[in-house]
C-alpha positions as CSV (number, residue, x, y, z in Angstrom):
1,X,-75.5,-58.0,-21.1
2,X,-78.6,-57.5,-23.3
3,X,-76.7,-58.5,-26.4
4,X,-75.5,-61.7,-24.7
5,X,-79.0,-62.6,-23.6
6,X,-80.2,-62.0,-27.1
7,X,-77.5,-64.3,-28.6
8,X,-78.3,-67.0,-26.1
9,X,-82.0,-66.8,-26.8
10,X,-81.3,-67.0,-30.6
11,X,-79.1,-70.0,-30.1
12,X,-81.7,-71.9,-28.0
13,X,-84.3,-70.9,-30.5
14,X,-82.3,-72.2,-33.5
15,X,-81.7,-75.5,-31.7
16,X,-85.4,-75.7,-31.0
17,X,-86.1,-75.2,-34.7
18,X,-83.7,-77.9,-35.7
19,X,-85.2,-80.3,-33.2
20,X,-88.7,-79.4,-34.2
21,X,-87.9,-80.1,-37.9
22,X,-86.2,-83.4,-36.9
23,X,-89.4,-84.5,-35.1
24,X,-87.9,-84.2,-31.6
25,X,-91.0,-82.5,-30.3
26,X,-90.4,-82.6,-26.5
27,X,-86.8,-81.4,-26.8
28,X,-87.9,-78.7,-29.3
29,X,-90.4,-77.3,-26.8
30,X,-87.7,-77.3,-24.1
31,X,-85.4,-75.2,-26.2
32,X,-88.1,-72.8,-27.2
33,X,-89.0,-72.3,-23.6
34,X,-85.3,-71.8,-22.7
35,X,-85.0,-69.1,-25.4
36,X,-88.0,-67.3,-24.0
37,X,-86.7,-67.5,-20.5
38,X,-83.6,-65.8,-21.7
39,X,-85.6,-63.1,-23.5
40,X,-89.4,-62.8,-23.2
41,X,-89.5,-60.1,-25.9
42,X,-88.7,-62.6,-28.6
43,X,-91.6,-62.9,-31.1
44,X,-90.0,-65.6,-33.2
45,X,-89.7,-67.8,-30.2
46,X,-93.4,-67.3,-29.2
47,X,-94.5,-68.0,-32.8
48,X,-92.7,-71.3,-33.0
49,X,-93.7,-72.4,-29.5
50,X,-97.3,-71.5,-30.6
51,X,-96.9,-73.7,-33.7
52,X,-95.6,-76.5,-31.5
53,X,-98.7,-76.3,-29.4
54,X,-101.0,-76.0,-32.4
55,X,-99.4,-79.2,-33.8
56,X,-100.2,-80.9,-30.5
57,X,-103.8,-79.5,-30.7
58,X,-103.1,-77.4,-27.5
59,X,-105.0,-74.5,-29.1
60,X,-105.5,-72.5,-25.9
61,X,-101.7,-72.4,-25.4
62,X,-101.1,-71.8,-29.1
63,X,-103.4,-68.7,-28.9
64,X,-101.6,-67.4,-25.9
65,X,-98.2,-67.7,-27.6
66,X,-99.3,-66.0,-30.8
67,X,-100.9,-63.2,-28.8
68,X,-97.6,-62.8,-26.9
69,X,-95.8,-62.4,-30.3
70,X,-98.4,-59.8,-31.4
71,X,-98.4,-57.7,-28.2
72,X,-95.7,-55.0,-28.6
73,X,-94.6,-56.3,-32.0
74,X,-97.7,-56.7,-34.2
75,X,-95.8,-59.5,-35.9
76,X,-97.5,-60.4,-39.3
77,X,-96.6,-64.1,-39.1
78,X,-98.1,-64.3,-35.6
79,X,-101.3,-62.8,-37.0
80,X,-101.2,-65.5,-39.7
81,X,-100.7,-68.4,-37.3
82,X,-103.3,-66.9,-35.0
83,X,-105.8,-66.9,-37.8
84,X,-105.1,-70.6,-38.6
85,X,-105.8,-71.6,-35.0
86,X,-109.0,-69.5,-34.8
87,X,-110.2,-71.1,-38.0
88,X,-109.5,-74.6,-36.6
89,X,-111.7,-73.6,-33.6
90,X,-114.5,-72.4,-35.8
91,X,-114.1,-68.8,-34.8
92,X,-114.3,-67.6,-38.4
93,X,-114.9,-63.9,-37.9
94,X,-111.9,-63.6,-35.6
95,X,-109.8,-65.7,-38.1
96,X,-110.7,-63.3,-41.0
97,X,-109.7,-60.4,-38.8
98,X,-106.4,-62.0,-38.0
99,X,-105.7,-62.8,-41.7
100,X,-106.5,-59.2,-42.6
101,X,-104.1,-57.9,-40.0
102,X,-101.4,-60.2,-41.4
103,X,-102.0,-58.8,-44.9
104,X,-101.9,-55.3,-43.6
105,X,-98.5,-55.9,-41.8
106,X,-96.9,-58.1,-44.5
107,X,-94.8,-56.6,-47.3
108,X,-95.8,-59.5,-49.6
109,X,-99.1,-61.3,-50.1
110,X,-98.8,-63.4,-46.9
111,X,-102.2,-64.2,-45.5
112,X,-104.1,-63.6,-48.8
113,X,-104.6,-67.3,-49.7
114,X,-105.7,-68.2,-46.2
115,X,-108.1,-65.2,-46.1
116,X,-109.5,-66.1,-49.5
117,X,-109.8,-69.8,-48.8
118,X,-111.9,-69.0,-45.7
119,X,-114.0,-66.5,-47.7
120,X,-114.6,-69.3,-50.2
121,X,-115.5,-71.7,-47.4
122,X,-118.0,-69.2,-46.0
123,X,-119.4,-68.3,-49.4
124,X,-118.4,-64.6,-49.2
125,X,-118.6,-63.9,-52.9
126,X,-118.6,-60.0,-52.7
127,X,-115.6,-60.0,-50.3
128,X,-113.7,-62.3,-52.6
129,X,-114.3,-60.0,-55.6
130,X,-113.4,-56.9,-53.6
131,X,-110.2,-58.3,-52.0
132,X,-108.9,-59.8,-55.3
133,X,-109.2,-56.7,-57.4
134,X,-105.9,-55.2,-56.3
135,X,-104.1,-58.5,-56.5
136,X,-105.2,-59.7,-60.0
137,X,-102.2,-58.2,-61.7
138,X,-99.6,-59.7,-59.3
139,X,-97.9,-62.4,-61.3
140,X,-97.3,-64.8,-58.4
141,X,-101.0,-64.6,-57.4
142,X,-102.7,-64.7,-60.8
143,X,-103.6,-68.4,-60.8
144,X,-105.0,-68.3,-57.3
145,X,-106.9,-65.0,-57.8
146,X,-108.5,-66.1,-61.1
147,X,-109.6,-69.3,-59.4
148,X,-111.1,-67.4,-56.4
149,X,-112.9,-64.9,-58.6
150,X,-114.3,-67.8,-60.7
151,X,-115.7,-69.4,-57.6
152,X,-117.2,-66.0,-56.4
153,X,-119.0,-65.6,-59.7
154,X,-120.2,-69.2,-59.3
155,X,-121.8,-68.3,-56.0
156,X,-123.5,-65.3,-57.5
157,X,-124.7,-67.4,-60.5
158,X,-122.8,-65.4,-63.1
159,X,-121.8,-68.4,-65.1
160,X,-120.1,-66.7,-68.1
161,X,-117.9,-64.6,-65.8
162,X,-117.1,-67.7,-63.8
163,X,-116.1,-69.6,-67.0
164,X,-113.9,-66.7,-68.1
165,X,-112.0,-66.6,-64.8
166,X,-111.5,-70.3,-64.7
167,X,-110.2,-70.3,-68.3
168,X,-107.7,-67.6,-67.3
169,X,-106.6,-69.8,-64.4
170,X,-106.2,-72.8,-66.6
171,X,-104.1,-70.9,-69.1
172,X,-101.6,-70.6,-66.2
173,X,-102.0,-74.1,-64.9
174,X,-104.0,-76.5,-67.0
175,X,-104.1,-79.0,-64.1
176,X,-105.7,-76.7,-61.5
177,X,-108.3,-79.1,-60.1
178,X,-110.4,-76.3,-58.5
179,X,-110.7,-74.5,-61.8
180,X,-111.5,-77.8,-63.7
181,X,-114.3,-78.6,-61.3
182,X,-115.5,-75.0,-61.5
183,X,-115.7,-75.3,-65.3
184,X,-117.7,-78.5,-64.9
185,X,-120.2,-76.7,-62.6
186,X,-120.6,-73.7,-64.9
187,X,-121.5,-75.9,-67.8
188,X,-123.8,-78.1,-65.6
189,X,-125.7,-75.0,-64.4
190,X,-126.2,-73.9,-68.0
191,X,-127.7,-77.3,-68.9
192,X,-124.6,-78.4,-70.9
193,X,-124.2,-81.7,-69.1
194,X,-122.0,-83.6,-71.6
195,X,-119.5,-80.7,-71.7
196,X,-119.7,-80.5,-67.9
197,X,-118.9,-84.2,-67.6
198,X,-115.8,-83.8,-69.8
199,X,-114.4,-81.1,-67.4
200,X,-115.1,-83.1,-64.2
201,X,-113.4,-86.2,-65.7
202,X,-110.4,-84.1,-66.3
203,X,-110.4,-83.0,-62.7
204,X,-110.7,-86.6,-61.5
205,X,-107.9,-87.7,-63.7
206,X,-105.7,-85.3,-61.7
207,X,-107.0,-86.6,-58.3
208,X,-109.6,-89.0,-57.1
209,X,-109.6,-87.4,-53.6
210,X,-111.5,-84.2,-54.5
211,X,-114.9,-84.3,-52.8
212,X,-116.4,-81.5,-54.9
213,X,-115.4,-83.1,-58.2
214,X,-117.4,-86.2,-57.1
215,X,-120.3,-84.1,-55.9
216,X,-120.5,-82.1,-59.2
217,X,-120.2,-85.4,-61.1
218,X,-123.1,-86.7,-59.1
219,X,-125.2,-83.7,-59.9
220,X,-124.4,-84.1,-63.6
221,X,-125.4,-87.7,-63.6
222,X,-128.6,-86.9,-61.8
223,X,-129.4,-84.2,-64.4
224,X,-128.7,-86.8,-67.2
225,X,-131.0,-89.4,-65.5
226,X,-128.1,-91.7,-64.6
227,X,-129.4,-92.0,-61.0
228,X,-127.4,-95.0,-59.9
229,X,-124.2,-93.4,-61.0
230,X,-125.2,-90.2,-59.2
231,X,-125.7,-92.1,-56.0
232,X,-122.2,-93.7,-56.3
233,X,-120.7,-90.2,-56.8
234,X,-122.5,-88.7,-53.9
235,X,-121.4,-91.6,-51.7
236,X,-117.7,-91.0,-52.7
237,X,-118.1,-87.3,-52.1
238,X,-119.5,-87.9,-48.7
239,X,-116.6,-90.4,-47.8
240,X,-114.2,-87.5,-48.5
241,X,-116.2,-84.8,-46.7
242,X,-118.5,-86.0,-44.0
243,X,-119.1,-82.4,-42.8
244,X,-120.9,-81.3,-46.0
245,X,-124.6,-81.8,-45.6
246,X,-125.4,-80.6,-49.1
247,X,-124.1,-83.9,-50.4
248,X,-126.7,-85.9,-48.5
249,X,-129.5,-83.5,-49.5
250,X,-128.6,-83.9,-53.2
251,X,-128.5,-87.7,-52.7
252,X,-132.0,-87.5,-51.2
253,X,-133.2,-85.7,-54.3
254,X,-131.7,-88.4,-56.5
255,X,-133.5,-91.1,-54.4
256,X,-136.7,-89.2,-54.9
257,X,-136.2,-89.2,-58.6
258,X,-135.8,-92.9,-58.4
259,X,-139.0,-93.1,-56.3
260,X,-137.0,-94.5,-53.4
261,X,-138.7,-92.1,-51.0
262,X,-137.7,-93.9,-47.7
263,X,-134.1,-93.9,-48.7
264,X,-134.3,-90.2,-49.4
265,X,-136.0,-89.5,-46.1
266,X,-133.1,-91.4,-44.3
267,X,-130.6,-89.1,-46.0
268,X,-132.5,-86.0,-44.7
269,X,-132.7,-87.6,-41.2
270,X,-129.0,-88.1,-41.2
271,X,-128.5,-84.4,-41.9
272,X,-130.9,-83.5,-39.1
273,X,-129.0,-85.6,-36.6
274,X,-126.0,-83.3,-37.2
275,X,-127.9,-80.0,-38.0
276,X,-131.3,-80.0,-36.3
277,X,-131.9,-76.4,-37.6
278,X,-131.2,-77.2,-41.3
279,X,-134.4,-75.9,-42.8
280,X,-133.7,-77.4,-46.2
281,X,-133.3,-80.9,-44.7
282,X,-136.8,-80.5,-43.0
283,X,-138.3,-79.4,-46.3
284,X,-136.8,-82.2,-48.3
285,X,-137.8,-84.8,-45.7
286,X,-141.3,-83.4,-45.9
287,X,-141.3,-83.9,-49.6
288,X,-140.4,-87.6,-49.1
289,X,-143.4,-88.1,-46.8
290,X,-145.6,-86.1,-49.1
291,X,-144.8,-88.4,-52.0
292,X,-145.6,-91.4,-49.7
293,X,-148.9,-89.6,-48.9
294,X,-148.0,-89.6,-45.2
295,X,-149.5,-86.1,-44.9
296,X,-149.2,-85.6,-41.1
297,X,-145.5,-86.5,-41.0
298,X,-145.0,-84.3,-44.1
299,X,-146.9,-81.4,-42.4
300,X,-144.7,-81.8,-39.3
301,X,-141.5,-81.4,-41.4
302,X,-142.8,-78.4,-43.4
303,X,-143.9,-76.8,-40.1
304,X,-140.4,-77.4,-38.6
305,X,-138.8,-75.8,-41.6
306,X,-141.1,-72.7,-41.2
307,X,-140.3,-72.4,-37.5
308,X,-136.7,-72.1,-38.5
309,X,-137.4,-69.8,-41.5
310,X,-140.9,-68.3,-41.5
311,X,-140.2,-66.8,-44.9
312,X,-139.7,-70.2,-46.6
313,X,-142.5,-69.9,-49.2
314,X,-142.1,-73.4,-50.7
315,X,-142.5,-75.0,-47.3
316,X,-145.6,-72.9,-46.6
317,X,-147.2,-74.0,-49.9
318,X,-146.6,-77.7,-49.2
319,X,-147.8,-77.3,-45.6
320,X,-151.1,-75.8,-46.9
321,X,-151.4,-78.7,-49.4
322,X,-151.0,-81.2,-46.6
323,X,-153.7,-79.5,-44.6
324,X,-156.1,-79.7,-47.5
325,X,-155.3,-83.4,-48.1
326,X,-155.8,-84.2,-44.4
327,X,-159.1,-82.3,-44.4
328,X,-160.2,-84.3,-47.4
329,X,-159.3,-87.6,-45.7
330,X,-161.4,-86.6,-42.6
331,X,-164.4,-85.6,-44.6
């Protein structure tokens, strides 16, 4: 009896998979549910039903399905899919834990790329270096691991080490855009802007849809004094990634270099509409008002930055300068 139920469940499940791949979404869901009605202890069925819900953005149901596959089975693919949904929901610590559980249960490197990509997104340089040490000699992972380690060294500011890792990555795949952009940034941060520009143009030759390539290109143009070109690059980067506030803050700096202080202040205000607790946005907005000699408004901005981060020394210095200027104006 148990064997027959299992066979029926597998048959329904396979029909569901076929329909799912064919884009027959409602029918696919129906067959997944029929499979699970036949046999509830069927982790593959729960995983694919969870994927179905995730594709429909029904994340609560997706989480429930993946947890069903995990309970009693500790299924590594369920941990992977659970991590993806948690990441979508912004629950990053839980997502990292899920990816780690996937890696622990998987006989291969399943989950490693997802884990490292999230570490990269969160700027976890030390964790990237730690987790990649044991994978650096695995042939199928070398390109990705070299690229991840290069980025970790970028975050730490070890530019020679970053360049070495990116070069190792590019030996395997000369068209790896992340490594090409990383090379551009390492040269830019060492003041070798012409060389940096060559690398970023190589990256953009591969794709024009890479926000960080445009962002780094903008920073290079800014450093070279080509401010109009820098603004164009920052605008393109922001079109591709409207969640990245650093782009707007760099754009503000470029406007300040052009003495377009009002335009720079507007960039900072745009950041603060999305992230009211962004201390750097308050600080840079204050600089714009300071250059306009609008000391009270500048003081307000520097004070707001210090409320968020009382240890922000540069904001404290500028706030005190504003206080002295306002005293001089009153005397």
